C-alpha positions in Angstrom: 16.4 -45.1 -20.3 18.9 -42.4 -19.0 17.7 -39.8 -16.5 17.6 -36.0 -16.7 20.5 -34.4 -15.4 19.7 -32.9 -12.0 20.2 -28.9 -12.0 20.3 -27.7 -8.5 18.2 -24.7 -7.6 19.7 -21.7 -6.2 18.3 -20.3 -3.0 17.3 -16.9 -2.2 20.9 -15.5 -0.9 20.5 -12.3 1.5 23.0 -9.9 2.8 23.1 -7.0 5.0 21.5 -4.7 2.4 18.6 -6.7 2.5 17.6 -5.7 6.1 15.8 -2.8 6.9 17.9 -0.7 9.5 14.9 0.4 11.8 13.0 -2.8 12.1 13.7 -3.3 15.6 13.7 0.4 16.4 12.5 0.9 20.1 11.9 -2.6 20.5 12.8 -4.5 23.6 15.0 -7.8 23.0 15.2 -10.8 25.5 18.1 -13.4 25.0 16.8 -17.0 26.8 19.8 -18.7 27.8 23.6 -17.5 28.3 25.5 -20.2 27.2 27.6 -20.8 24.1 25.0 -19.1 21.7 23.4 -16.9 24.2 26.2 -15.2 25.5 27.6 -14.6 21.9 24.1 -13.5 20.9 23.5 -10.7 23.4 26.8 -9.3 23.3 26.5 -8.9 19.4 23.1 -7.7 19.7 23.7 -5.1 22.3 26.8 -3.7 20.5 24.8 -3.4 17.7 22.8 -0.9 19.2 19.9 -2.7 20.4 18.2 -2.5 24.0 18.9 -6.3 25.1 18.2 -7.9 28.5 18.7 -11.8 29.5 16.1 -14.0 30.8 17.7 -17.2 32.6 17.5 -19.3 35.8 18.9 -18.1 38.8 22.3 -20.2 38.3 25.7 -19.5 37.2 24.6 -18.2 34.1 22.7 -15.5 35.5 25.7 -14.5 37.5 27.8 -14.3 33.8 25.3 -12.3 32.3 25.4 -9.8 35.2 29.1 -9.8 34.9 28.8 -8.7 31.3 26.8 -6.0 32.2 23.2 -7.1 31.2 19.9 -6.6 33.2 18.8 -10.3 33.9 15.6 -11.4 34.7 13.8 -14.7 35.4 12.3 -16.9 32.1 8.8 -15.7 32.7 10.0 -11.8 32.2 10.6 -12.6 28.3 6.9 -12.5 27.6 7.4 -8.7 28.1 9.6 -8.4 25.1 9.0 -7.4 21.7 11.6 -9.9 20.4 12.6 -13.1 22.3 15.6 -14.9 21.0 15.6 -18.6 22.4 19.2 -20.1 22.8 19.0 -23.0 24.8 19.4 -26.4 23.7 16.6 -27.8 21.4 15.5 -30.6 23.8 15.1 -28.0 26.5 13.0 -25.4 24.8 9.8 -27.2 25.0 10.1 -27.2 28.9 10.3 -23.6 29.2 7.8 -21.3 30.6 7.4 -18.9 27.8 4.5 -16.6 27.0 5.2 -14.1 24.2 2.9 -11.3 23.5 0.5 -11.5 20.5 2.7 -8.9 18.5 6.2 -10.5 19.6 8.7 -12.2 17.6 10.1 -15.5 18.7 13.6 -16.4 17.0 15.3 -19.5 17.3 18.8 -20.7 16.3 17.6 -23.9 15.2 14.6 -25.0 12.7 14.4 -28.2 15.2 11.5 -27.4 17.4 9.7 -25.6 14.7 9.9 -28.5 12.2 8.9 -31.3 14.6 6.0 -29.2 16.3 7.7 -28.5 19.7 7.6 -25.0 19.9 4.6 -23.0 18.2 3.6 -19.9 19.5 0.7 -17.9 18.0 2.7 -14.7 17.4 5.6 -14.1 14.7 8.4 -16.7 14.5 11.3 -16.7 13.0 14.7 -18.7 12.7 18.0 -17.2 12.5 20.5 -20.3 12.5 24.4 -19.6 12.5 26.5 -21.7 10.6 28.9 -21.5 13.3 30.0 -22.7 16.7 28.4 -20.5 19.7 31.6 -19.0 20.6 32.8 -18.0 17.4 29.7 -16.0 16.7 30.8 -13.2 19.1 34.5 -13.8 17.7 33.9 -13.4 14.1 31.5 -10.5 15.1 34.2 -8.8 17.0 36.8 -9.4 14.1 34.0 -7.8 11.6 34.2 -11.0 9.5 30.7 -12.3 10.4 29.5 -15.6 9.2 26.9 -17.4 6.9 23.3 -18.3 8.4 20.4 -19.8 7.6 17.4 -17.6 7.9 13.3 -18.4 7.7 10.2 -17.4 8.8 7.8 -19.8 10.4 4.9 -17.7 11.1 4.0 -14.0 10.3 1.1 -12.3 12.3 2.0 -8.8 12.4 3.2 -8.5 8.6 6.6 -7.6 9.9 8.2 -11.1 11.0 10.6 -11.3 7.9 11.8 -7.8 8.5 12.3 -8.2 11.9 14.1 -11.8 11.7 16.3 -10.4 9.0 17.5 -7.3 11.3 18.3 -9.8 14.1 20.1 -12.0 11.7 22.0 -8.7 10.7 22.7 -7.4 14.4 24.2 -10.7 15.2 26.8 -10.5 12.2 24.6 -13.2 10.4 24.6 -11.2 7.1 28.0 -10.0 6.4 29.1 -13.3 4.6 25.3 -13.8 3.1 22.5 -16.0 4.4 20.4 -18.7 2.8 16.8 -18.4 3.2 15.4 -22.0 4.4 12.1 -23.0 6.0 12.7 -24.5 9.6 12.5 -27.8 8.3 14.7 -27.7 5.5 17.4 -26.4 8.2 16.2 -29.1 10.5 16.7 -32.0 8.2 20.2 -30.6 6.7 21.5 -30.1 10.4 20.5 -33.4 11.5 21.4 -35.1 8.3 25.0 -34.3 8.7 25.1 -35.3 12.4 23.1 -38.5 11.8 23.7 -39.7 8.3 27.1 -37.9 7.1 29.0 -38.0 10.2 28.6 -41.1 11.1 29.8 -42.6 7.5 32.9 -40.1 7.8 33.7 -41.9 11.2 33.4 -45.3 9.6 35.6 -44.4 6.6 38.2 -42.9 9.1 38.3 -46.0 11.4 38.6 -48.2 8.3 41.4 -46.3 7.0 43.4 -46.4 10.4 42.7 -50.1 10.6 44.1 -50.6 7.2 47.3 -48.6 7.6 47.9 -50.4 10.8 48.0 -53.8 8.8 50.4 -52.3 6.8 52.7 -51.3 9.5 52.6 -47.7 9.5 52.5 -46.2 13.5 49.2 -45.0 15.2 50.8 -41.8 15.4 51.6 -41.2 12.1 48.3 -42.1 11.0 46.6 -39.9 13.5 49.4 -36.9 12.2 48.3 -37.5 8.8 44.5 -37.6 9.6 44.3 -34.7 12.0 47.3 -33.2 13.8 49.2 -32.1 11.0 46.4 -29.7 9.9 47.0 -30.6 6.0 43.1 -32.1 5.9 41.8 -29.1 7.7 43.8 -26.5 5.5 43.1 -28.7 2.5 39.1 -28.0 3.4 39.8 -24.4 4.2 41.0 -24.2 0.6 37.7 -25.8 -0.7 35.5 -23.2 1.2 37.7 -20.1 -0.2 38.4 -21.1 -3.5 36.1 -24.4 -4.4 36.6 -28.0 -4.7 37.9 -27.9 -8.3 40.2 -25.0 -7.9 41.8 -26.4 -4.8 43.2 -29.3 -6.9 45.7 -27.2 -8.6 47.7 -27.3 -5.0 48.2 -31.0 -5.1 50.9 -32.4 -6.7 50.3 -34.4 -10.0 50.4 -37.7 -8.2 48.1 -36.8 -5.8 45.6 -35.7 -8.3 46.0 -38.6 -10.7 45.6 -40.9 -7.5 42.5 -39.1 -6.3 41.0 -38.9 -9.5 41.5 -42.2 -11.0 40.3 -44.3 -8.0 37.4 -41.9 -7.4 35.1 -44.7 -8.6 36.2 -47.5 -6.5 33.5 -47.2 -4.0 30.8 -46.8 -6.4 29.4 -50.3 -5.6 28.7 -49.4 -2.2 25.3 -48.0 -2.0 25.9 -45.4 0.8 22.7 -43.3 -0.1 20.4 -46.2 0.6 21.6 -46.1 4.3 21.4 -42.4 4.1 18.0 -42.2 2.9 16.9 -44.7 5.9 18.4 -42.5 8.7 17.2 -39.2 7.0 13.6 -40.8 7.2 13.8 -41.0 10.7 14.4 -37.3 10.8 11.5 -36.3 8.6 9.1 -38.8 9.6 9.5 -37.2 13.2 10.8 -40.5 14.4 13.9 -39.2 15.9 12.4 -36.4 17.8 10.1 -38.6 19.6 13.0 -40.6 20.3 14.9 -37.8 21.5 12.2 -36.8 23.6 11.6 -39.8 25.1 15.6 -39.8 26.0 15.3 -36.7 27.4 12.2 -37.4 29.7 14.2 -40.7 31.1 17.2 -38.6 32.2 19.7 -39.2 29.1 20.4 -43.0 29.8 21.5 -43.9 26.6 23.4 -40.6 25.6 25.4 -40.9 29.0 26.3 -44.7 28.1 27.3 -43.2 24.5 29.5 -40.7 25.9 31.1 -43.2 28.3 32.1 -45.5 25.4 33.1 -42.5 23.1 35.0 -40.7 25.6 36.5 -43.3 27.8 39.4 -42.2 30.2 41.8 -44.3 28.1 41.1 -43.0 24.8 41.1 -39.1 26.6 44.3 -40.0 27.9 45.8 -41.5 24.4 44.8 -38.3 22.8 46.3 -35.9 25.5 49.6 -37.8 25.5 49.9 -37.6 21.6 49.1 -34.1 21.5 51.8 -33.2 24.1 54.2 -34.8 21.6 52.9 -33.7 18.3 51.2 -30.4 16.9 50.5 -27.2 18.2 50.2 -28.1 21.8 53.2 -30.2 22.1 55.5 -29.5 24.7 58.6 -27.1 23.6 56.7 -26.3 20.4 
């Protein structure tokens, strides 16, 4: 019996008009961490008129915060703030000495710690998760274009958690292009799913394609140029982002259109979804969170081994040499 067609349900989409202008009036904001996300958030929040201080360990990040004109405190001072934005890596958050007040709002930039029970303060808890790399959060704010964000409320004790969370999202530029309302668990499963189920599949596909092209006598430089250095794939995805997957097909040649669409079913016999479900099951069950916590406690030995293999000196040297000859960084370009 044929199944019913799946019709996706639209999420709640929020914009700047959905955030009250005075939800954070008179409130002190503490930014915990001053790395890629922390620095961008702190600068954006301050430029939006909020009272912002930075709470970090006495290291180079504190020096950077002071150089940017912020008042900097130790981590335990964050407990005195009305809003505490925790912007350090997910695996580090559970180790921090955070003690927010009962009326405070704690905001995280990822649903991970909330979804898997690694952070559970008894006050208001919200999530503002930019779909953007840390430094770009600042650049997009400064350019006035903003970025898309996932927002959600994990706990509302005071009755103001949603209003304050949206106010934070607005202040960093996260409502200018719209925000999707998600639970922290939904955000975490999606984020980890891209990293663990989708990215490895794409990597394997690319590696297989390179191997097949080399078998046909195509030089490796030409293959890498086609896939990466020319920027064609990157700009194609930009068109997908700006105009949509269907609309961008009009920019491809008839030969390309026919080749792509007529061969689209060639991989249907591969049950990729089954492997993806297994990987996502590790995420949703909490097994990955347990594994990552054990890796942290052991001093990250497997991570270091994986890094050493993926970023081996000979690979880095080849990439640098190729980019010195082809692409935007080519000598003489």
